[in-house]
C-alpha positions as CSV (number, residue, x, y, z in Angstrom):
1,M,64.1,-46.3,138.7
2,R,66.6,-46.0,135.9
3,R,65.2,-45.1,132.5
4,G,68.3,-45.9,130.5
5,L,69.2,-42.3,129.7
6,Q,72.8,-41.1,129.5
7,T,74.0,-37.6,130.2
8,E,76.8,-36.1,128.0
9,I,78.6,-32.8,128.3
10,V,78.7,-31.0,124.9
11,S,81.1,-28.1,124.8
12,P,82.8,-25.8,122.4
13,E,86.0,-26.6,124.3
14,D,87.8,-30.0,124.1
15,G,89.1,-31.8,127.1
16,R,87.6,-30.7,130.4
17,V,85.3,-28.0,131.7
18,R,84.8,-26.6,135.1
19,G,81.6,-25.6,136.7
20,W,80.9,-22.8,139.2
21,N,79.8,-23.8,142.7
22,H,78.1,-20.8,144.3
23,K,81.1,-18.5,145.0
24,E,84.0,-20.6,143.8
25,W,85.0,-22.9,141.0
26,G,83.5,-26.4,141.1
27,R,85.0,-29.6,140.0
28,E,86.3,-30.3,136.5
29,L,84.4,-32.7,134.2
30,D,85.4,-34.4,131.0
31,V,83.8,-33.1,127.8
32,D,82.0,-36.1,126.2
33,Q,81.4,-34.5,122.8
34,P,82.9,-31.4,121.2
35,L,80.2,-29.1,119.9
36,R,81.7,-29.1,116.4
37,S,80.9,-32.8,116.0
38,A,77.8,-33.0,118.2
39,D,74.6,-33.9,116.2
40,P,71.5,-32.6,118.0
41,K,69.5,-35.5,116.5
42,N,71.5,-37.9,118.8
43,Y,70.0,-36.2,121.9
44,Q,66.6,-36.5,123.5
45,A,66.7,-33.3,125.7
46,L,69.0,-30.4,126.5
47,V,69.9,-28.7,129.8
48,L,71.5,-25.2,129.4
49,P,74.0,-24.2,132.1
50,G,73.3,-21.4,134.5
51,G,75.4,-18.7,136.0
52,V,76.6,-15.8,134.0
53,T,79.9,-17.0,132.5
54,N,78.7,-20.1,130.6
55,P,75.6,-18.6,129.0
56,H,77.5,-15.5,128.0
57,A,80.2,-17.5,126.3
58,L,77.7,-19.8,124.6
59,R,75.5,-17.0,123.3
60,M,78.6,-15.6,121.4
61,N,79.0,-18.9,119.6
62,P,76.8,-19.2,116.5
63,A,77.2,-23.0,116.5
64,A,76.0,-23.2,120.1
65,V,72.9,-21.0,119.3
66,A,72.1,-23.2,116.3
67,F,72.5,-26.4,118.4
68,V,69.9,-25.0,120.9
69,R,67.6,-23.9,118.1
70,S,67.5,-27.4,116.7
71,F,66.1,-28.8,119.9
72,F,63.1,-26.4,119.7
73,E,62.6,-27.1,116.0
74,D,62.5,-30.8,116.8
75,G,60.1,-30.3,119.7
76,K,62.5,-31.7,122.3
77,P,62.5,-30.7,126.0
78,V,64.9,-27.9,126.9
79,A,65.7,-26.8,130.5
80,A,67.5,-23.6,131.2
81,I,69.1,-22.7,134.5
82,C,69.6,-19.1,135.8
83,H,71.0,-17.1,132.8
84,G,70.6,-20.1,130.5
85,P,67.4,-18.6,128.9
86,W,69.7,-16.2,127.0
87,M,70.3,-19.1,124.6
88,V,66.6,-19.7,124.3
89,I,66.0,-16.0,123.4
90,L,69.0,-15.9,120.9
91,S,67.8,-19.1,119.2
92,G,64.5,-17.3,118.5
93,S,62.6,-19.9,120.4
94,D,61.4,-18.0,123.4
95,E,57.9,-16.9,122.5
96,G,55.5,-18.5,125.0
97,R,58.2,-20.7,126.5
98,L,60.0,-18.8,129.3
99,H,58.5,-19.3,132.7
100,P,60.2,-17.7,135.7
101,H,60.3,-20.4,138.4
């Protein structure tokens, strides 16, 4: 059943991003919203990417850390894959929230 939700890719990079598929590059996807103009209030939930490369790059970006922090401050759901919890920790929102599953 569809619930009317829409997924968007928010990225510090404009244009296209490419994911990682196990041991090789995955397909490219269009960036829907540049991070610099993304308003967290326009989103209902957040999924943080996994792997090592994406979370490492994002955690070095203060705007990305602030974007993540705002979801916790607003009590919105956040999912973090693999190394994605680095962003949760850096946003200062990890206490009592990280569950290794």
